[in-house]
C-alpha positions as CSV (number, residue, x, y, z in Angstrom):
1,M,69.7,61.5,169.1
2,E,69.2,65.2,169.6
3,L,65.7,66.7,168.7
4,I,65.8,70.2,167.2
5,F,62.5,72.0,166.5
6,G,63.0,74.8,164.0
7,L,66.1,76.0,162.1
8,H,66.5,78.9,164.5
9,N,67.4,76.4,167.3
10,L,70.5,75.1,165.5
11,Q,73.7,75.9,167.2
12,P,77.0,76.7,165.4
13,A,78.5,73.5,166.5
14,D,75.6,71.6,164.7
15,T,77.2,72.4,161.3
16,P,78.5,71.2,158.9
17,C,76.7,67.9,158.5
18,V,75.6,65.1,156.2
19,A,71.8,64.9,155.9
20,T,68.6,63.4,154.4
21,I,65.2,64.9,153.9
22,G,61.8,63.4,154.0
23,N,58.6,62.5,155.8
24,F,59.9,59.1,156.9
25,D,56.4,58.0,157.7
26,G,56.5,54.6,159.2
27,V,60.4,54.5,159.2
28,H,60.1,51.5,156.9
29,L,62.9,49.4,155.4
30,G,63.5,51.9,152.6
31,H,64.0,54.7,155.2
32,Q,66.2,52.4,157.3
33,A,68.5,51.8,154.2
34,V,68.8,55.6,153.8
35,I,69.8,55.9,157.5
36,G,72.4,53.3,157.0
37,Q,73.9,55.0,154.0
38,L,73.9,58.3,155.8
39,A,75.5,56.9,158.9
40,E,78.3,55.3,156.8
41,K,79.0,58.6,155.1
42,G,78.9,60.5,158.3
43,A,81.5,58.3,159.8
44,A,83.7,58.4,156.7
45,M,83.6,62.2,156.6
46,N,83.7,62.6,160.4
47,L,80.5,64.7,160.3
48,P,77.3,64.5,162.3
49,T,74.2,63.0,160.6
50,T,71.0,65.0,160.4
51,M,67.5,63.9,159.4
52,I,65.3,66.7,158.2
53,T,61.6,66.2,158.5
54,F,58.4,68.3,158.6
55,E,55.6,68.6,161.1
56,P,52.8,68.5,160.0
57,T,53.6,66.8,156.7
58,P,53.2,68.9,153.6
59,A,50.3,66.7,152.5
60,E,48.5,67.3,155.8
61,F,49.2,71.0,155.6
62,F,47.6,71.2,152.1
63,G,45.1,68.4,152.2
64,Q,44.0,68.3,155.8
65,H,41.6,65.4,156.1
66,N,42.1,64.5,152.5
67,A,45.8,63.8,153.1
68,P,47.0,60.2,152.9
69,A,46.6,58.3,156.2
70,R,49.6,58.7,158.5
71,L,51.4,55.5,159.4
72,S,53.0,57.0,162.5
73,T,52.4,60.0,164.7
74,F,55.4,62.3,165.3
75,R,56.1,60.7,168.7
76,E,56.0,57.2,167.2
77,K,58.4,58.2,164.4
78,Y,60.8,59.9,166.9
79,V,60.8,56.9,169.2
80,T,61.6,54.6,166.3
81,L,64.3,56.8,164.8
82,K,66.1,56.9,168.3
83,R,67.0,53.3,167.7
84,F,69.2,54.2,164.8
85,A,72.6,55.8,164.4
86,I,71.4,59.3,163.8
87,D,72.9,62.3,165.7
88,R,70.0,64.7,165.4
89,L,66.5,65.1,164.1
90,L,65.7,68.6,162.7
91,V,61.9,69.2,162.6
92,L,60.9,72.1,160.2
93,P,57.4,73.4,161.0
94,F,55.5,73.2,157.8
95,N,53.6,76.4,157.7
96,H,52.6,79.1,155.2
97,R,56.1,80.6,155.4
98,L,57.8,77.4,154.5
99,A,55.1,76.5,151.9
100,S,55.7,79.8,150.1
101,M,59.5,79.5,150.2
102,S,61.0,79.1,146.7
103,A,63.1,76.1,145.9
104,E,66.2,78.3,145.5
105,D,65.6,79.9,149.0
106,F,65.1,76.5,150.5
107,I,68.5,75.5,149.3
108,S,70.3,78.7,150.2
109,K,68.7,79.5,153.6
110,I,68.1,76.0,155.0
111,L,70.6,73.7,153.4
112,I,73.5,76.0,152.9
113,E,73.3,78.9,155.4
114,G,71.4,76.9,158.1
115,L,73.0,73.5,157.9
116,D,76.2,73.9,155.8
117,I,75.4,70.5,154.2
118,R,78.3,68.6,152.8
119,Y,76.4,65.5,151.6
120,L,72.7,65.0,151.0
121,V,70.7,61.8,150.4
122,V,67.2,62.2,148.9
123,G,64.8,60.1,146.9
124,D,65.1,60.7,143.2
125,D,61.5,61.8,143.2
126,F,61.9,64.3,146.1
127,R,60.1,67.6,145.4
128,F,60.4,70.8,147.4
129,G,59.8,74.6,147.4
130,K,56.8,76.6,146.5
131,N,54.6,74.7,144.0
132,R,57.0,71.7,144.3
133,S,59.2,73.4,141.8
134,G,62.5,72.1,143.2
135,D,63.7,68.6,142.2
136,F,66.7,66.4,142.3
137,Q,68.4,68.0,139.3
138,L,68.1,71.4,140.9
139,L,69.7,70.0,144.2
140,Q,72.6,68.5,142.1
141,Q,73.2,71.7,140.3
142,A,73.3,73.6,143.6
143,G,75.6,71.1,145.0
144,K,78.1,71.6,142.2
145,E,78.0,75.3,142.7
146,N,78.2,75.2,146.6
147,N,80.6,72.3,147.2
148,F,78.2,69.6,148.6
149,T,77.3,66.2,147.1
150,V,73.8,65.1,146.4
151,V,73.0,61.5,145.8
152,S,69.7,59.6,145.4
153,M,68.8,56.4,147.2
154,P,67.6,53.8,144.7
155,S,64.3,52.1,145.5
156,F,64.6,49.4,148.2
157,R,62.7,46.2,147.3
158,V,61.5,43.2,149.3
159,D,60.5,40.1,147.4
160,G,60.5,42.2,144.2
161,E,58.2,44.9,145.7
162,R,59.3,48.5,146.0
163,V,59.1,49.5,149.7
164,S,57.0,52.7,150.2
165,S,54.7,54.2,152.7
166,S,51.9,54.1,150.2
167,G,52.4,50.4,149.7
168,I,52.2,49.9,153.5
169,R,49.1,51.9,153.7
170,S,47.6,49.7,151.0
171,A,48.6,46.5,152.9
172,L,47.1,47.8,156.1
173,A,43.8,48.9,154.4
174,D,43.6,45.4,153.0
175,G,44.2,43.7,156.4
176,D,47.4,42.1,154.9
177,F,49.6,42.4,158.0
178,D,52.2,39.9,156.6
179,R,52.9,42.2,153.7
180,A,52.9,45.3,155.9
181,E,55.4,43.6,158.2
182,R,57.7,42.7,155.3
183,L,57.8,46.3,154.1
184,L,58.2,47.8,157.6
185,G,60.6,45.3,159.0
186,R,58.4,45.0,162.0
187,H,54.8,44.5,163.1
188,Y,52.5,47.5,162.6
189,H,51.6,49.3,165.9
190,M,50.0,52.3,167.3
191,T,50.9,53.9,170.7
192,G,48.9,56.2,173.0
193,K,47.9,56.9,176.6
194,V,44.9,55.1,178.0
195,A,42.1,57.5,178.5
196,H,38.7,57.3,180.3
197,G,35.8,56.2,178.0
198,D,32.0,55.9,178.4
199,K,32.4,52.6,180.4
200,R,29.8,50.9,178.2
201,G,32.1,47.9,177.5
202,R,32.7,47.3,181.2
203,E,28.9,47.2,181.7
204,W,28.7,44.4,179.0
205,G,31.6,42.4,180.6
206,F,34.2,43.6,178.0
207,P,36.1,46.5,179.5
208,T,38.4,48.4,177.2
209,A,41.5,50.5,177.3
210,N,40.7,53.6,175.2
211,I,43.2,55.5,173.1
212,N,42.4,58.7,171.2
213,M,43.9,58.8,167.7
214,K,46.2,61.9,167.1
215,R,45.8,61.4,163.3
216,K,43.7,63.3,160.8
217,V,43.3,60.1,158.8
218,I,43.9,56.5,160.1
219,P,45.5,53.9,157.8
220,L,43.2,51.0,159.0
221,R,39.9,50.4,160.7
222,G,37.9,47.4,161.8
223,I,38.2,44.7,164.5
224,F,41.6,43.1,165.2
225,A,43.5,40.6,167.2
226,V,46.3,42.6,168.9
227,E,49.2,42.3,171.3
228,V,49.7,45.0,173.9
229,F,53.1,46.1,175.3
230,G,53.9,48.7,177.9
231,L,52.2,47.0,180.9
232,D,53.8,45.2,183.8
233,R,53.0,41.9,182.0
234,E,53.7,41.8,178.3
235,P,52.6,41.0,175.9
236,V,48.9,41.0,176.7
237,F,46.7,39.5,174.0
238,G,43.4,41.3,173.2
239,V,40.8,42.3,170.6
240,A,40.6,45.9,169.4
241,N,38.1,48.1,167.7
242,L,39.5,50.9,165.6
243,G,37.0,53.3,164.2
244,T,34.1,55.5,165.0
245,R,31.8,53.0,166.8
246,P,28.7,53.5,164.6
247,T,26.3,51.5,166.8
248,V,26.8,54.0,169.7
249,C,26.9,57.0,167.3
250,G,30.5,57.7,167.8
251,M,31.7,61.1,166.5
252,R,35.5,60.6,166.6
253,T,37.9,57.9,165.8
254,L,39.0,55.8,168.8
255,L,41.1,52.7,169.4
256,E,39.4,50.5,172.0
257,V,41.2,47.4,173.3
258,H,39.7,44.6,175.4
259,L,42.6,42.8,177.1
260,F,42.2,39.1,177.9
261,D,42.6,37.9,181.5
262,F,43.5,41.5,182.6
263,D,41.9,43.5,185.4
264,E,44.2,46.4,186.4
265,Q,43.7,50.1,186.4
266,I,45.9,51.6,183.6
267,Y,44.5,55.1,183.0
268,G,47.3,57.4,181.9
269,R,49.6,54.5,180.9
270,R,51.2,54.6,177.5
271,I,50.7,51.4,175.7
272,N,51.8,50.0,172.4
273,V,49.1,48.1,170.4
274,V,50.5,45.8,167.8
275,F,48.0,44.7,165.1
276,R,48.4,41.0,164.2
277,H,45.2,39.9,162.5
278,K,42.0,41.5,161.0
279,I,38.9,39.8,162.2
280,R,36.2,41.9,160.4
281,E,35.1,45.3,159.3
282,E,33.5,47.7,161.8
283,L,29.7,47.4,161.5
284,R,26.6,49.2,162.7
285,F,24.2,46.9,164.6
286,D,20.5,47.5,165.2
287,S,20.7,47.0,169.0
288,F,23.3,46.9,171.8
289,D,22.4,43.3,172.4
290,E,23.5,42.4,168.9
291,L,26.7,44.4,169.3
292,K,27.5,42.7,172.7
293,D,26.9,39.2,171.1
294,Q,29.2,40.1,168.2
295,I,31.9,41.3,170.6
296,G,31.7,37.9,172.3
297,R,32.3,36.2,168.9
298,D,35.2,38.6,168.2
299,V,36.9,37.7,171.5
300,I,36.6,34.0,170.5
301,S,38.0,34.6,167.0
302,A,41.0,36.6,168.5
303,K,41.7,33.9,171.0
304,E,41.6,31.2,168.4
305,Y,44.0,33.3,166.3
306,F,46.5,33.4,169.1
307,T,46.5,29.7,169.5
308,T,47.8,29.4,165.9
309,I,50.9,31.6,166.2
């Protein structure tokens, strides 16, 4: 899959195409259904397939820290999309210029002049353009006038539930990883490079691999039983704290993972942390001794969980 940042980096050979537009946060089963439909149409029309997304998301641009929690960073989304039959991913920087573009200009400058779209798949609730003035009906009318087809992807359901990024966020916030997995089509995970921390956990006998969160808002927090991939031996079971570490007066969100039966230097390694079970909420303790004792109980709880799966 070719990665293209900005419409100006498109080459003449990149058009015409069949395409879809969206945030694709989490690349869940609904997104995968759209990808499958797009791939089939691309093959039938002998045209390349293009996924159009935004970075940051429009909600992040307008809402900043009040935006919905992000299920996947851009890197995580890109790595996941590479597994599917997509020819290229076009990333449009969502900035003041794009935010102020009218819906009509979005269609003419991006979809027609920029991409020469012949077939477009969007959700029937897709909105675009300044003040979200553009909708599915406007796209269909433009398609009739400019010789491209616009179709909507009906809601994808699992066990009667509509698959959506917001539904997955709700499941993660509730610690319902079984529901999140059903909607995603896989276990929920976060990836990142292991960074140096304050070494306090090592002093207590619980060394941790620390990962800085590249998200304005995280979709879950607490203490979890996790599996870690990306190391020489995998998976490695562990217990993770995702939050601000209130007992040590943490000022930023951090993912800390204590790996069981593991004693290797892995600073700078990129690891994949899979969340399997929520043990408890993150708490503030009155002393480090209380925190240390609770970590010991969390380790026991996580190990007991892994004996049941």
